[in-house]
N, C-alpha and C positions, 0 to 999 in steps of 0.2 A: 489484304495482308493481315491475317490473324496471328495471334500468339500461339506458340506450341504449348503443350501441356507443361513442359518445364518452365517456360516463361510465365505462365499463369501461376504456377506454384511459387515461382520466385517473387511474385507480387503479392499473392494471397496469404501465404504462410506467415511471413513476418508481419503483415498487417493484422492478422487474427491473433497472433502472439502478443503484439503491442496492445491491442484492445483488451485482451485477457489480463495482461499485466496492469493496465490502467484500472480495470475493474477491481482486481485484487487489492491494489494499492488504496483505492478509494474506500473500500468496504472492509479493510483488514481488521479494524477495531471491532466491528460487528461480527465478523467471521470468527475471530479468536476469542471475543468476549473480554478482552483485556482493555483497560483504560490507558490511553496514550497521553502522557504528560509532556507538554512542551513549554519551555521557558527560555529566556535569553541565554541562560547558562547551561541548560541541560535538555536533552531529549531522552526520555527513558520509558521503559516498560516495567520498571522496577516497582512492583506493587507496594512494597514496604516503604519506599521513598514517597510514593504518591499518598499513602495513608498518613505518613509523618507530616507531609506538607499540608494536608487537609487539617490535621489537628492544630498546626500553627496558623492556619487561616490563609495560607499562601496559594492554595489551589481550590 
């Protein structure tokens, strides 16, 4: 009893989309070239904020 083409598509397509999503999520900083700043109070891609925090010595 094998799976039909529709059954295989139902298993394979979401799996490949999930893997692609995890890859993009893991390498998003390198792909976009933006620095991602994480703190207890803020998650931001705001480059001005990152630079300001670097000057204050917090990042």
